[in-house]
C-alpha positions as CSV (number, residue, x, y, z in Angstrom):
1,M,235.7,25.6,1.1
2,S,233.1,25.0,3.8
3,I,229.7,23.6,3.0
4,C,226.7,25.7,4.0
5,P,224.7,23.8,6.6
6,I,221.4,24.7,5.0
7,N,222.0,21.9,2.4
8,H,221.5,19.2,5.0
9,F,218.0,20.3,5.9
10,Y,217.1,21.0,2.4
11,G,217.5,17.4,1.4
12,R,214.7,16.2,3.7
13,G,212.0,18.2,2.0
14,T,213.2,17.4,-1.5
15,K,212.8,13.6,-1.0
16,K,209.2,14.1,-0.1
17,A,208.7,16.4,-3.1
18,F,210.4,13.9,-5.3
19,R,208.0,11.1,-4.3
20,E,205.0,13.5,-4.9
21,V,206.3,14.3,-8.4
22,L,206.8,10.7,-9.2
23,S,203.2,10.0,-8.1
24,K,201.8,12.8,-10.3
25,L,203.8,11.5,-13.3
26,K,202.9,7.8,-12.5
27,L,206.6,6.9,-12.4
28,Q,206.7,5.4,-8.8
29,K,207.4,1.8,-10.1
30,N,210.3,3.1,-12.2
31,E,212.2,4.4,-9.2
32,S,213.3,0.7,-8.7
33,R,212.6,-0.8,-12.1
34,K,214.3,1.7,-14.3
35,L,213.0,2.7,-17.7
36,R,215.0,1.1,-20.5
37,M,215.6,1.8,-24.2
38,N,213.2,-0.9,-25.3
39,D,210.4,0.7,-23.2
40,V,210.8,3.9,-25.2
41,L,211.5,2.4,-28.7
42,E,208.9,-0.4,-28.4
43,I,206.3,-0.1,-31.2
44,N,202.8,-0.8,-30.0
45,S,199.3,0.7,-30.0
46,G,200.4,3.2,-27.3
47,S,203.5,4.4,-29.1
48,L,201.6,4.9,-32.4
49,K,199.0,7.3,-30.9
50,D,199.2,11.0,-30.8
51,W,201.2,11.9,-27.7
52,T,199.5,15.2,-27.0
53,P,199.6,15.4,-23.2
54,W,196.2,15.6,-21.5
55,K,197.3,14.7,-18.0
56,L,200.4,15.0,-15.9
57,R,201.1,11.3,-16.4
58,D,201.5,11.8,-20.1
59,L,204.4,14.3,-19.7
60,P,207.2,11.8,-19.3
61,W,206.2,9.9,-22.5
62,H,205.6,13.1,-24.4
63,F,209.1,14.2,-23.6
64,L,210.8,10.8,-24.3
65,R,209.1,10.2,-27.6
66,K,209.6,13.8,-28.8
67,V,213.2,14.0,-27.8
68,M,214.0,10.6,-29.5
69,A,212.5,12.1,-32.7
70,L,214.7,15.2,-32.2
71,N,211.6,17.3,-31.9
72,V,212.5,20.7,-30.5
73,T,209.1,20.9,-28.7
74,A,210.0,18.0,-26.5
75,R,210.4,20.2,-23.4
76,S,206.9,21.6,-23.6
77,T,204.8,20.5,-20.7
78,N,201.6,22.3,-21.7
79,L,198.5,20.2,-21.1
80,R,195.6,20.1,-23.6
81,C,192.6,21.0,-21.5
82,G,189.0,20.1,-22.2
83,T,187.7,18.4,-25.3
84,P,186.3,19.8,-28.6
85,H,182.8,19.2,-27.3
86,D,183.1,21.5,-24.3
87,Q,185.0,24.3,-26.0
88,R,182.9,27.4,-26.3
89,T,182.0,28.6,-29.8
90,K,182.8,32.0,-31.1
91,V,179.2,33.0,-30.8
92,D,179.2,32.1,-27.1
93,E,182.3,34.2,-26.6
94,E,180.7,37.2,-28.3
95,E,177.5,36.9,-26.4
96,Q,179.2,36.6,-23.0
97,G,181.3,39.8,-23.6
98,I,184.4,40.8,-21.6
99,N,184.6,39.3,-18.1
100,E,185.8,41.9,-15.6
101,Q,187.4,39.1,-13.5
102,M,190.1,38.6,-16.2
103,F,191.8,41.8,-14.8
104,F,192.2,40.3,-11.3
105,V,192.6,36.5,-11.7
106,S,196.2,35.3,-12.2
107,D,197.3,32.7,-14.8
108,T,195.8,29.4,-13.7
109,D,197.9,27.3,-16.1
110,T,200.6,26.9,-13.5
111,K,198.3,25.0,-11.2
112,V,197.6,22.2,-13.8
113,S,201.0,21.9,-15.4
114,M,204.6,21.0,-14.3
115,N,207.9,22.8,-14.9
116,P,209.8,21.1,-17.7
117,L,212.9,20.8,-15.5
118,D,211.0,18.8,-13.0
119,V,209.9,16.4,-15.7
120,L,213.5,16.1,-17.0
121,C,214.9,15.3,-13.5
122,A,212.2,12.7,-12.8
123,V,212.7,11.0,-16.2
124,L,216.5,10.8,-15.8
125,L,216.3,9.5,-12.3
126,C,213.8,6.8,-13.4
127,S,215.9,5.7,-16.4
128,D,218.8,3.2,-16.6
129,S,222.3,4.3,-17.6
130,F,221.9,3.5,-21.3
131,L,218.6,5.4,-21.6
132,Q,220.2,8.3,-19.8
133,Q,223.0,8.3,-22.4
134,E,220.5,8.3,-25.3
135,I,218.4,11.1,-23.8
136,L,221.4,13.4,-23.3
137,S,222.7,12.6,-26.7
138,K,219.4,13.5,-28.3
139,M,219.1,16.6,-26.2
140,S,222.5,17.7,-27.4
141,M,221.4,17.3,-31.0
142,C,218.4,19.5,-30.2
143,Q,220.9,22.1,-28.7
144,F,219.2,21.8,-25.3
145,A,221.2,22.6,-22.2
146,L,222.2,19.3,-20.5
147,P,222.1,18.3,-16.8
148,L,225.6,18.4,-15.4
149,L,224.7,18.0,-11.7
150,L,221.4,16.2,-10.9
151,P,220.0,17.4,-7.5
152,A,220.1,15.1,-4.5
153,L,216.6,13.6,-4.7
154,D,217.2,9.8,-4.5
155,T,220.8,10.1,-3.3
156,P,222.5,11.8,-0.3
157,K,224.3,14.3,-2.6
158,C,224.0,15.5,-6.1
159,T,225.3,13.4,-9.0
160,L,227.7,14.4,-11.8
161,M,226.5,13.1,-15.1
162,L,229.8,12.0,-16.6
163,W,228.8,8.6,-18.0
164,A,225.6,10.0,-19.4
165,M,227.6,12.3,-21.7
166,R,230.2,9.8,-22.7
167,D,228.5,9.1,-26.0
168,I,228.4,12.7,-27.3
169,V,231.0,13.8,-29.9
170,R,231.3,17.4,-31.1
171,K,232.8,18.7,-34.3
172,W,233.9,22.3,-34.8
173,R,236.2,24.6,-36.7
174,P,238.3,27.0,-34.5
175,H,239.4,30.3,-36.0
176,S,243.0,29.0,-36.1
177,L,241.9,26.4,-38.7
178,A,239.5,28.6,-40.6
179,E,241.9,29.3,-43.5
180,S,242.8,25.6,-44.0
181,R,239.1,24.6,-43.7
182,G,240.2,22.0,-41.1
183,F,238.2,21.0,-38.1
184,R,238.4,19.2,-34.8
185,E,236.3,16.3,-33.6
186,E,236.4,15.1,-30.1
187,S,234.5,13.5,-27.3
188,L,232.6,16.1,-25.4
189,V,233.7,14.9,-21.9
190,L,237.4,15.0,-23.0
191,T,237.4,18.5,-24.6
192,K,239.1,21.0,-22.5
193,M,237.7,24.6,-22.6
194,P,237.0,27.6,-20.4
195,T,233.8,27.2,-18.2
196,I,231.8,30.3,-17.3
197,S,229.2,29.8,-14.6
198,F,226.1,31.8,-13.8
199,V,224.4,31.7,-10.4
200,R,221.8,33.6,-8.4
201,L,222.1,35.1,-4.9
202,G,218.7,35.8,-3.5
203,S,215.7,36.7,-5.7
204,C,216.1,38.1,-9.2
205,S,213.5,40.1,-11.1
206,F,214.8,39.2,-14.6
207,S,215.4,35.8,-16.1
208,K,219.0,34.6,-15.8
209,S,218.3,31.6,-18.1
210,K,216.7,33.8,-20.8
211,L,219.7,36.1,-20.7
212,L,222.1,33.1,-21.1
213,S,220.2,31.8,-24.1
214,E,220.5,35.3,-25.7
215,V,224.2,35.4,-24.9
216,L,224.9,32.1,-26.6
217,S,222.6,32.8,-29.6
218,P,224.1,34.2,-32.8
219,S,222.6,37.5,-34.1
220,Q,219.1,37.0,-35.5
221,Q,219.2,33.3,-34.6
222,H,217.8,33.1,-31.1
223,H,217.6,29.7,-29.6
224,D,216.3,28.7,-26.1
225,F,219.2,26.6,-24.9
226,F,217.9,27.0,-21.3
227,I,214.3,26.7,-20.1
228,H,213.2,30.2,-18.8
229,R,210.1,31.8,-17.4
230,D,208.8,33.1,-20.7
231,M,208.7,29.7,-22.4
232,E,205.7,27.3,-22.2
233,S,205.3,26.2,-18.6
234,G,208.6,27.9,-17.7
235,N,206.8,30.0,-15.2
236,V,205.5,27.0,-13.3
237,P,207.2,26.8,-9.9
238,R,209.9,24.2,-9.7
239,E,209.2,21.3,-7.2
240,I,212.4,19.2,-7.5
241,A,214.7,20.9,-10.0
242,D,216.2,23.4,-7.6
243,G,219.9,22.5,-7.3
244,L,220.1,21.3,-10.9
245,V,223.2,22.5,-12.7
246,E,222.9,22.7,-16.5
247,I,225.6,23.0,-19.0
248,S,225.6,24.3,-22.6
249,W,228.3,25.0,-25.1
250,F,229.3,27.3,-27.9
251,F,231.4,25.8,-30.7
252,P,232.7,28.0,-33.5
253,G,232.1,27.2,-37.1
254,G,235.1,29.0,-38.5
255,R,233.2,32.1,-39.6
256,K,235.1,35.0,-38.0
257,N,232.4,37.5,-38.7
258,L,229.5,35.4,-37.4
259,D,231.0,33.4,-34.5
260,L,230.5,34.8,-31.0
261,F,233.8,33.4,-29.8
262,P,236.9,32.0,-31.6
263,E,237.2,28.9,-29.4
264,P,234.8,26.5,-27.6
265,L,233.2,27.7,-24.4
266,A,231.1,25.9,-21.8
267,V,228.4,27.8,-19.8
268,T,226.8,26.4,-16.7
269,N,223.6,27.5,-15.0
270,L,222.7,26.8,-11.4
271,R,218.9,26.6,-10.7
272,G,218.0,28.0,-7.3
273,D,219.8,30.2,-4.8
274,I,223.4,29.6,-4.0
275,E,222.8,29.8,-0.3
276,S,220.5,26.7,-0.5
277,H,222.8,24.9,-2.9
278,W,226.3,25.7,-1.5
279,L,227.8,22.4,-2.5
280,Q,226.9,22.9,-6.2
281,F,228.2,26.5,-6.0
282,S,231.4,25.3,-4.4
283,F,231.9,22.9,-7.3
284,L,231.3,25.6,-9.8
285,T,233.8,28.0,-8.2
286,E,236.4,25.2,-8.4
287,V,235.9,24.3,-12.1
288,S,235.0,27.7,-13.6
289,S,237.3,30.3,-15.1
290,A,234.7,32.9,-14.0
291,V,231.5,33.0,-12.0
292,F,228.8,35.6,-12.7
293,I,226.6,36.3,-9.6
294,F,223.1,37.7,-10.2
295,A,221.8,39.7,-7.3
296,E,219.2,42.4,-6.5
297,N,221.2,43.9,-3.7
298,I,224.1,43.1,-1.3
299,T,223.3,43.2,2.4
300,E,225.2,42.0,5.5
301,R,223.9,38.5,5.0
302,E,225.2,38.3,1.4
303,Y,228.5,39.9,2.3
304,T,229.1,37.3,5.1
305,L,228.3,34.5,2.7
306,L,230.5,35.7,-0.1
307,S,233.4,36.6,2.2
308,S,234.0,32.8,2.6
309,L,235.3,32.8,-0.9
310,K,238.4,34.7,0.0
311,E,240.7,31.7,-0.7
312,S,239.2,31.2,-4.2
313,T,241.3,31.9,-7.3
314,T,238.3,32.2,-9.6
315,K,237.2,35.5,-11.1
316,Y,233.9,36.8,-9.8
317,Y,231.5,39.2,-11.7
318,F,228.3,40.7,-10.5
319,I,225.2,41.3,-12.5
320,L,223.2,43.7,-10.4
321,N,219.6,45.0,-10.8
322,R,219.9,48.7,-10.0
323,Q,217.5,49.6,-7.1
324,A,217.5,53.3,-6.1
325,G,216.5,52.6,-2.5
326,K,219.2,50.1,-1.8
327,S,222.0,51.2,-4.1
328,S,224.0,52.9,-1.3
329,E,223.9,49.8,1.0
330,T,224.9,47.5,-1.9
331,L,227.8,49.9,-2.9
332,A,229.1,49.9,0.6
333,F,229.2,46.1,0.9
334,L,230.7,45.7,-2.6
335,N,233.5,48.0,-1.6
336,K,234.2,45.8,1.4
337,L,234.1,42.7,-0.9
338,A,236.4,44.2,-3.5
339,P,239.7,43.3,-1.8
340,V,238.4,39.9,-0.8
341,L,237.3,38.9,-4.3
342,K,239.7,41.1,-6.2
343,L,236.8,43.1,-7.7
344,K,237.2,46.0,-10.2
345,N,234.7,48.3,-11.8
346,S,234.8,46.1,-14.9
347,H,233.5,43.2,-12.7
348,M,230.2,45.1,-12.2
349,L,227.4,44.9,-14.8
350,M,224.4,47.0,-13.9
351,K,220.9,46.3,-15.3
352,D,217.5,47.9,-14.7
353,S,214.2,48.3,-16.5
354,S,215.6,51.1,-18.8
355,T,218.6,49.0,-19.9
356,N,218.6,48.2,-23.6
357,K,218.6,44.4,-23.8
358,A,220.6,44.0,-27.0
359,K,223.3,46.4,-25.7
360,F,223.5,44.5,-22.3
361,V,223.9,41.2,-24.1
362,E,226.7,42.6,-26.2
363,K,228.4,43.9,-23.1
364,L,228.1,40.5,-21.4
365,Q,229.5,38.8,-24.5
366,S,232.4,41.3,-24.6
367,T,233.1,40.6,-20.9
368,I,233.2,36.8,-21.6
369,Q,235.5,37.4,-24.5
370,S,237.9,39.3,-22.3
371,I,237.9,36.4,-19.9
372,M,238.7,34.0,-22.8
373,N,241.6,36.2,-23.8
374,S,243.2,36.2,-20.4
375,S,244.5,32.6,-20.4
376,P,241.6,31.0,-18.6
377,K,241.5,27.7,-16.9
378,M,240.9,24.9,-19.4
379,I,239.0,21.9,-18.1
380,G,236.9,19.0,-19.5
381,I,233.9,17.2,-17.8
382,E,236.2,14.2,-17.1
383,D,238.5,16.6,-15.2
384,M,235.5,18.0,-13.3
385,A,235.0,14.5,-11.8
386,V,238.2,14.9,-9.8
387,T,236.9,18.0,-8.1
388,A,233.5,16.5,-7.6
389,R,235.0,13.5,-5.8
390,E,237.0,15.8,-3.5
391,L,233.7,17.6,-2.6
392,G,231.9,14.4,-2.0
393,I,229.7,14.7,-5.1
394,Q,228.7,11.4,-6.6
395,I,229.8,10.4,-10.1
396,D,227.4,8.3,-12.1
397,E,230.4,6.4,-13.5
398,D,231.7,5.3,-10.1
399,R,228.9,2.8,-9.5
400,V,230.2,-0.8,-9.3
401,E,228.4,-2.1,-12.4
402,W,229.7,0.7,-14.5
403,Q,233.3,0.3,-13.2
404,T,233.1,-3.4,-14.1
405,A,231.9,-2.6,-17.6
406,S,234.6,0.0,-18.0
407,N,237.3,-2.5,-17.0
408,C,235.9,-5.0,-19.5
409,V,236.0,-2.4,-22.3
410,K,239.6,-1.5,-21.4
411,A,240.7,-5.2,-21.4
412,I,239.3,-5.6,-24.9
413,T,240.4,-2.3,-26.5
414,T,243.9,-2.3,-25.2
415,E,244.6,-5.3,-27.6
416,I,243.7,-3.2,-30.6
417,K,246.8,-1.8,-32.3
418,D,245.9,-2.0,-36.0
419,V,242.1,-1.8,-36.5
420,A,242.1,-3.5,-40.0
421,Y,244.3,-6.4,-38.8
422,Y,242.3,-6.7,-35.6
423,K,239.0,-7.1,-37.5
424,Q,240.5,-9.6,-39.9
425,E,241.9,-11.8,-37.1
426,M,239.4,-11.4,-34.3
427,L,236.1,-10.9,-36.2
428,R,236.6,-13.5,-38.9
429,L,232.9,-14.0,-39.6
430,Q,232.6,-10.3,-40.6
431,G,235.4,-10.5,-43.2
432,D,235.7,-12.1,-46.6
433,L,233.4,-15.0,-45.8
434,W,230.6,-12.6,-44.9
435,K,231.1,-10.6,-48.0
436,S,231.0,-13.7,-50.2
437,L,227.9,-15.0,-48.5
438,A,226.1,-11.6,-49.0
439,K,226.9,-11.6,-52.7
440,V,225.5,-15.2,-53.1
441,E,222.3,-14.2,-51.2
442,K,221.9,-11.1,-53.4
443,E,222.4,-13.2,-56.6
444,M,219.7,-15.6,-55.4
445,C,217.2,-12.7,-55.4
446,R,218.3,-11.0,-58.6
447,M,219.5,-13.9,-60.8
448,R,221.6,-11.6,-63.0
449,R,224.4,-14.0,-63.8
450,Q,222.2,-16.9,-64.7
451,G,223.0,-16.9,-68.4
452,D,221.8,-20.0,-70.3
453,I,221.7,-22.1,-67.1
454,P,218.1,-23.3,-66.3
455,A,216.7,-21.3,-63.3
456,E,216.3,-24.3,-61.0
457,K,219.8,-25.6,-61.7
458,Y,221.3,-22.1,-61.2
459,K,219.5,-21.8,-57.8
460,S,220.8,-25.2,-56.8
461,Q,224.3,-24.1,-57.6
462,L,223.9,-21.0,-55.5
463,K,222.6,-23.0,-52.6
464,D,225.6,-25.3,-52.8
465,K,227.9,-22.2,-52.6
466,M,226.0,-20.9,-49.6
467,L,226.3,-24.3,-47.9
468,E,230.0,-24.4,-48.5
469,L,230.5,-20.9,-47.1
470,R,228.4,-21.8,-44.1
471,K,230.6,-24.8,-43.4
472,Q,233.7,-22.5,-43.6
473,Q,232.0,-20.2,-41.1
474,N,231.3,-23.0,-38.7
475,K,235.0,-23.9,-38.7
476,C,235.8,-20.5,-37.1
477,D,236.1,-20.8,-33.4
478,L,235.4,-18.0,-31.0
479,T,238.5,-15.8,-30.4
480,D,239.7,-14.8,-26.9
481,E,238.4,-11.3,-27.5
482,L,234.9,-12.5,-28.4
483,D,234.9,-14.7,-25.3
484,K,235.8,-11.6,-23.2
485,L,232.9,-9.7,-24.8
486,I,230.4,-12.4,-24.3
487,S,231.4,-13.0,-20.6
488,S,231.4,-9.2,-19.9
489,T,227.9,-8.8,-21.4
490,S,226.5,-11.6,-19.2
491,L,227.8,-10.2,-15.9
């Protein structure tokens, strides 16, 4: 699939915007000297204070400390404005009356805040690999959508976040195991499942991300998986997050009457227009079982762009905002696209201001269910890396230092056949000697087996036992595996 040339020009402006965002957030030094886990977990006077953000530079630390505490308000980028002393009293408000300007002045909050996705991108790109892993792991626990493809801000092309998700493990109960009460537990990057992607072509008058959160939310339990325009600061224009691809999942709990889908499902969301981010769109068409395209109307320009997908085997669906003045033109071009993309009437979902939101969400869920019933493509994030490399997308795991670490891990773990035996032979200090020493140290504190022995004499006996155990520990030499571990951590 050809890459749209607009991407090459787009990158020049985003690098400048990235520098400006780092400047606003006071993260310029962390572009080279990355944030680390100890920077976030360090306990000092700064970490103990209330991290209510007053200025833009507070937002990264507000996000990091809140997400580490699994606080679901971590993505909020609202700034506390003013101080208690300059807030007007209720009497002042009543005396002033209603200001006629309020009917004409737009919301000014967008001028002093920042889009949460911009903060997320900046923090991730200024964090080292271990902190990135921890951030995404905590975000997953909060049921936030995770960044799958980071936009090309400090790199020539976007980056697939494979390593950053390596630490995430999910547990679920598919309907096939509901009766036996069994469950599956697997690394997220290795779990194969259908992927449904949602993208936008041109402008869109309703929120794609809000709709996706509603589709993934069980009845009466709405959760904002994706940031959208109706959330705090979600309406702030994005500066660097266009081109970000997020991913969220649905995992069944074995409750057939409550689960939306019987098996796991991945949902991806491209931020920005597909014409400006054709590389990301190309990636999604390759890894997805189906792609839903949001559009206001289809003109000659959109028809030409979508016609290039004629070789694609992915199913395409359109979510169209019905517009009376342009419906005939859109219908004409959709009929021309039908044989190219193998479109049917069931591939068209119409929405306008009069459409019942709940009914439309049910219809979209039903459409996704029909896709899952039609033997869709099953793929995991690790499998996606193969497609990403073919398209020239960078993989965070392909960097030299991470490949070296991965090779060291494989060299050590390939020797493990029987875990219990391996621990006994290779980790001798953590076996019986360690248990015996722990018991003696505990007895020195509790003195429960002293009996008639004088206290000082009993303590002396315990100290002699500890000394003997320490001597036995000192006789244990480093095993080959521990030597490998020490040498690999000092690379």
